C-alpha positions in Angstrom: 86.6 -73.1 80.2 87.6 -73.5 76.6 86.5 -77.0 74.9 89.8 -77.1 72.6 92.9 -76.4 75.2 95.9 -75.4 74.0 99.3 -77.5 74.3 101.8 -75.5 76.2 102.0 -72.3 78.5 105.1 -71.1 80.1 104.8 -68.9 83.0 108.1 -67.0 84.6 108.3 -66.2 87.9 107.4 -69.1 90.6 106.5 -66.4 93.1 102.5 -65.6 94.3 101.9 -63.8 91.3 103.3 -66.5 88.6 101.6 -68.9 90.5 98.1 -67.5 90.6 98.6 -66.8 86.5 99.8 -70.5 86.5 96.3 -71.9 87.8 94.5 -69.8 84.9 96.7 -70.7 82.3 95.7 -74.3 83.2 92.6 -74.1 82.5 93.5 -73.1 79.1 96.3 -75.0 78.8 97.5 -78.8 78.7 100.6 -78.0 80.0 102.3 -75.4 81.9 105.8 -74.7 82.7 106.7 -72.3 85.6 110.3 -71.0 85.6 111.8 -69.4 88.4 115.8 -68.4 89.1 115.4 -69.8 92.9 115.0 -73.2 94.4 111.7 -73.7 95.4 111.6 -75.0 99.3 109.4 -77.5 100.3 108.2 -75.8 103.1 107.2 -72.2 104.4 110.8 -70.4 103.7 111.6 -67.4 102.9 113.8 -67.3 99.0 116.2 -64.9 97.5 114.2 -63.7 95.4 111.8 -63.2 97.0 113.0 -60.2 99.3 109.4 -58.9 100.9 108.6 -62.5 102.4 110.5 -61.7 105.4 107.7 -58.6 106.0 104.6 -57.7 106.6 102.4 -58.9 103.8 98.5 -58.5 103.8 95.9 -60.5 101.8 93.0 -58.0 101.3 89.4 -59.3 101.7 89.0 -59.0 97.9 92.3 -60.9 97.4 91.6 -63.9 99.6 88.1 -64.3 97.7 89.9 -64.7 94.7 92.5 -66.7 95.8 89.5 -68.9 97.6 87.8 -69.8 94.7 90.6 -70.4 92.5 91.7 -73.2 95.3 88.8 -74.2 96.9 90.5 -76.7 99.5 92.6 -73.7 100.5 90.5 -72.3 103.4 90.4 -76.0 105.2 94.0 -75.7 104.8 94.2 -72.7 107.0 91.8 -73.6 109.8 94.1 -77.1 109.3 96.9 -75.3 110.5 95.1 -72.6 112.9 95.6 -69.8 111.0 95.0 -66.8 112.5 92.2 -64.2 111.7 92.3 -60.5 111.6 88.6 -59.0 112.2 88.9 -55.5 110.5 86.0 -53.5 112.6 86.8 -55.2 116.0 90.5 -56.8 116.0 92.5 -54.6 114.3 93.5 -51.6 115.9 94.2 -48.9 113.0 95.5 -45.5 114.5 94.6 -42.7 111.6 96.1 -39.2 112.4 93.1 -37.8 114.5 92.8 -41.4 116.3 91.9 -44.9 116.4 89.7 -46.3 113.6 85.8 -46.6 115.2 85.0 -50.5 115.6 82.1 -51.2 113.6 80.0 -54.3 112.9 79.9 -57.0 110.7 83.5 -57.2 110.4 85.7 -57.8 107.4 87.7 -61.0 108.2 90.8 -61.9 106.6 93.1 -64.6 107.0 97.2 -63.5 108.0 100.0 -65.4 107.2 103.5 -64.9 106.2 104.1 -64.6 102.8 106.0 -67.5 102.9 103.4 -69.9 103.9 100.8 -68.6 101.6 103.2 -68.9 98.7 104.1 -72.5 99.7 100.4 -73.5 100.1 99.2 -72.1 96.6 102.2 -73.8 95.4 101.5 -77.4 97.0 98.1 -77.0 95.8 99.6 -76.6 92.1 101.7 -79.7 92.3 99.0 -82.1 93.0 98.1 -81.0 89.0 100.0 -83.5 86.9 100.2 -80.8 84.0 102.1 -78.1 85.8 105.7 -78.5 86.1 108.2 -76.2 88.1 111.4 -75.8 87.1 114.1 -73.9 89.8 116.8 -72.1 88.9 116.0 -71.4 85.4 117.0 -67.7 84.2 115.3 -66.5 81.1 117.5 -64.6 78.8 116.0 -64.5 75.6 112.5 -64.5 74.3 112.2 -66.5 71.1 111.0 -65.0 68.1 109.3 -65.7 65.5 107.7 -63.3 63.1 105.3 -61.0 64.7 105.2 -63.8 68.0 106.9 -64.9 71.3 107.5 -68.6 70.2 109.1 -69.4 73.7 112.2 -68.6 75.8 116.2 -69.4 76.5 117.2 -69.7 79.7 121.0 -68.7 80.9 121.3 -72.5 81.2 121.2 -72.9 77.1 117.8 -74.5 77.4 114.9 -73.7 74.9 111.1 -74.1 75.9 108.7 -73.3 72.9 105.4 -72.6 73.9 102.0 -71.2 72.6 102.0 -68.6 75.0 104.5 -67.0 77.5 103.0 -64.8 80.9 106.0 -62.6 82.5 104.9 -62.5 86.2 108.0 -62.7 87.5 107.7 -59.5 89.5 109.2 -55.8 89.8 112.6 -57.0 88.4 111.3 -58.0 85.4 113.7 -58.3 83.0 110.9 -57.7 79.9 111.8 -54.3 79.0 115.3 -55.4 77.8 114.2 -58.6 76.4 112.0 -57.2 74.1 114.0 -55.2 72.5 117.2 -57.3 72.3 114.3 -60.1 70.2 113.3 -56.6 67.9 110.3 -55.7 69.6 109.5 -52.0 71.1 110.1 -51.5 74.7 107.9 -49.8 76.9 108.2 -46.1 78.7 107.3 -46.6 82.2 106.6 -43.9 85.2 107.6 -43.9 88.4 106.9 -42.6 92.2 109.9 -43.1 94.9 108.5 -41.6 98.7 112.0 -43.1 99.7 110.5 -46.5 101.8 112.2 -48.6 103.9 111.1 -51.9 106.0 113.0 -53.5 108.8 111.1 -56.4 110.1 111.2 -59.5 112.0 109.7 -62.5 113.6 108.4 -62.3 117.6 106.6 -64.9 120.0 104.6 -63.6 123.2 103.5 -60.1 121.7 101.5 -58.2 124.1 98.2 -57.0 122.5 95.1 -56.5 124.4 92.4 -58.2 124.2 90.8 -58.4 121.8 93.2 -57.3 119.5 95.7 -59.7 117.5 96.9 -57.0 115.3 98.0 -53.1 115.6 98.8 -50.5 112.5 100.1 -47.2 113.1 100.1 -45.6 109.3 102.3 -42.4 108.8 101.0 -39.0 108.5 103.5 -37.8 106.0 105.0 -35.1 105.8 105.3 -34.3 109.8 105.3 -38.0 110.7 107.0 -40.8 108.5 107.4 -43.5 110.7 105.2 -46.6 110.2 104.6 -50.0 112.6 102.6 -52.6 112.0 101.8 -55.6 114.0 100.3 -58.5 112.4 99.3 -62.1 113.4 100.9 -65.1 111.5 100.8 -69.0 111.9 102.2 -71.3 114.5 100.9 -68.2 116.9 103.7 -65.8 116.1 103.7 -62.3 114.8 105.0 -60.2 112.1 106.5 -57.0 113.2 107.5 -54.4 110.7 108.9 -50.6 110.9 108.6 -48.6 107.6 109.8 -44.8 107.1 109.4 -42.5 104.3 111.2 -40.1 103.4 114.3 -42.0 103.7 113.9 -42.1 107.6 114.6 -45.9 107.5 114.9 -48.2 110.4 118.0 -49.7 110.7 118.4 -54.2 110.9 120.7 -53.2 114.1 118.8 -53.8 117.5 119.5 -51.4 119.6 118.6 -48.8 116.8 115.5 -51.1 115.4 114.0 -50.7 119.0 114.9 -47.2 119.1 112.8 -46.7 116.4 109.6 -48.6 117.3 109.9 -46.6 121.0 109.7 -43.4 119.1 106.2 -44.2 117.0 103.5 -41.8 117.8 101.6 -44.6 119.7 103.1 -45.9 122.5 101.5 -49.1 122.7 103.2 -50.3 119.7 106.6 -50.4 121.4 104.7 -51.9 125.1 103.7 -54.9 122.9 106.9 -55.8 121.6 109.9 -54.9 124.5 109.4 -57.8 126.5 108.1 -60.1 123.7 111.0 -63.0 122.3 112.3 -62.4 118.8 112.3 -65.6 116.8 114.6 -64.0 113.8 117.2 -61.5 113.1 115.6 -57.9 111.4 115.8 -58.1 107.6 115.8 -55.0 105.8 113.9 -54.0 102.7 114.3 -50.7 100.7 113.3 -51.5 96.9 109.8 -49.7 97.5 109.4 -47.5 94.6 106.2 -47.9 92.6 106.5 -48.3 88.7 104.6 -49.0 86.3 105.6 -50.5 83.1 103.0 -49.5 80.1 102.8 -52.1 77.8 99.4 -50.8 77.2 100.7 -48.3 74.9 103.3 -50.5 72.5 102.5 -53.2 70.1 102.3 -56.4 72.0 104.2 -59.2 70.0 101.4 -61.9 69.7 101.5 -64.8 72.3 103.1 -62.6 75.0 101.6 -60.7 77.9 103.0 -58.9 81.4 101.5 -59.2 84.3 101.0 -58.5 87.9 104.3 -56.4 89.5 106.2 -57.2 86.0 103.9 -54.5 84.8 102.7 -52.1 87.9 104.3 -52.6 91.7 103.4 -50.4 94.5 105.2 -49.5 97.2 104.0 -51.6 99.7 102.8 -49.7 102.4 99.1 -50.8 101.7 99.6 -54.2 101.5 98.2 -54.6 97.6 100.6 -56.4 96.1 99.2 -60.3 96.1 95.8 -59.5 96.0 96.6 -57.2 93.4 98.1 -60.4 91.7 94.8 -62.1 91.9 93.1 -59.6 90.4 95.7 -59.8 87.0 95.1 -63.5 87.2 91.3 -62.7 87.0 91.5 -60.7 83.9 93.7 -63.3 82.5 90.7 -65.8 82.8 88.6 -63.0 81.0 91.2 -62.6 78.2 91.9 -65.6 77.6 88.5 -66.5 77.1 87.8 -64.2 74.5 91.0 -64.9 72.6 90.2 -68.8 72.7 86.4 -68.1 71.2 88.1 -65.9 68.4 90.9 -68.3 67.9 94.1 -67.7 66.7 97.3 -65.9 67.6 97.0 -64.7 71.4 96.9 -61.0 71.1 97.7 -59.2 74.3 96.9 -55.6 73.6 93.8 -56.4 75.0 94.8 -58.2 78.3 97.5 -55.2 78.8 94.7 -52.3 78.6 92.6 -54.4 81.1 95.1 -54.4 83.2 95.2 -50.4 83.4 92.1 -50.9 84.7 92.9 -53.2 87.4 96.0 -51.7 88.6 94.7 -48.1 88.2 93.1 -47.5 91.6 95.4 -49.2 93.3 98.3 -47.2 92.1 96.2 -43.8 93.0 95.8 -45.0 96.8 99.8 -45.5 96.7 100.2 -41.8 94.5 97.4 -40.5 97.0 100.2 -41.1 100.4 103.1 -40.8 98.4 103.0 -37.7 97.7 102.8 -36.1 100.9 106.5 -36.9 101.6 108.6 -34.2 100.8 111.2 -35.8 99.3 109.2 -38.0 97.3 110.4 -37.6 93.3 108.2 -39.2 89.9 105.7 -38.3 87.2 102.2 -37.1 89.1 100.0 -34.3 89.6 100.9 -31.6 92.1 97.4 -29.9 91.8 95.5 -33.4 91.9 96.8 -35.2 95.3 96.8 -31.7 96.9 93.1 -32.1 96.3 92.9 -35.5 97.4 95.0 -34.8 100.5 92.5 -32.2 101.8 89.8 -34.8 101.5 91.3 -37.7 102.8 93.0 -36.0 105.7 88.7 -35.1 106.6 88.0 -39.2 105.5 90.6 -39.5 108.3 89.1 -37.9 111.2 85.9 -39.5 110.4 87.0 -42.7 110.3 87.2 -41.9 114.0 84.1 -41.0 114.8 81.9 -42.9 112.4 81.7 -46.5 111.9 79.8 -46.4 108.6 82.3 -44.3 107.1 85.4 -46.4 109.3 83.5 -49.7 107.4 83.6 -48.0 103.9 87.3 -46.8 104.5 88.3 -50.3 105.5 86.0 -51.7 102.2 88.0 -49.2 99.8 91.6 -50.2 101.3 90.1 -53.7 101.6 89.5 -53.7 97.2 86.6 -54.5 98.2 84.3 -50.9 96.8 86.3 -48.2 94.7 87.9 -45.5 96.0 84.9 -43.2 94.4 83.0 -44.8 97.0 84.0 -42.5 99.2 82.8 -39.5 97.3 79.2 -41.2 97.3 76.6 -38.9 98.9 75.9 -40.6 101.5 79.5 -41.3 102.6 80.4 -37.8 101.6 77.5 -36.2 104.1 78.8 -38.5 107.2 82.5 -37.1 105.8 81.5 -33.6 106.3 79.3 -34.1 109.4 82.2 -35.7 111.1 
């Protein structure tokens, strides 16, 4: 933490990414203003600007560790609220292409809740800090330029906010490329991968999973099998049940068709778990799932302005990387601000945007490997590289059903605890080939 804080920082977006970046910024600035287009609820309610909140979300092991480190008191809140714990390696049934993933010990444990619950709990933690102010219903319409730097923002309501740093954490629908161009700065190029993924989800009570299971995941096996099913325990003794389809094989919101999609998953256990369960909500649908990377690291960014989290790089939600990715970006923000404050002067975001390439790159690759199996996939990617990765990952998917050590390493990679290349380390390679 610097000895001399600067006066004011603005964070655009009060989603989980924005909240985590506001927490980090509060260690470097006396006052933080968080702007969001939405009205912000008092409790764990879904928001119009966060449509993915009504679907299965995961806080992966590394993301969980980072968020608990930022908010030391939040773990006790999880306990007070009786938030369920998924034990990866024991209580999650992950059914790969070749069968169920082997159990392993020690397990990797993660709390499981709805996205609105986690956002509310983090916002509640921040609300106790008098230096952080939330402004709801505030849509940023313009970046205020002062030479080669951004000096603040103007909202659609005509109010100007000046700041020593502006952070865009507004998510995958960020308008920063357009706002930069409007302000006379360079706008980034972008790349995308679209596997035409769609979600349809609802919350249930009295889901019937056999002991000791409390979670079930049936991943896709494209191009032959593009259906996905996820059952996760959440707060209040309920379950989030999400169906997903790739290659445009979308589940629908209509009751009969939604259940028919579940019935046609490759594992009957999924349908059996929910056929007699009690629905709490209607089915909600989400199809804004294109993976997109805006290359802010490749342009000359204005001083005192940073773009982060999903506003830079958003993923197909299949791997549940979004929340943990936001936590990693917030950790990178802390490192960057420490260096910039030591240097003095205007805050040059070029280093930060390059840091996010290293942060987001492995998660992008994970999503890309599976997306590019789909026959209808569109975007920019290497066919040869992914063909090789498909062959190797097929061996990994087979090995995790037969070798508990490989299963644990796979879970660590998916949980961002270990790098993807650790599946190629000599000990793992030998086990995978032997399986």
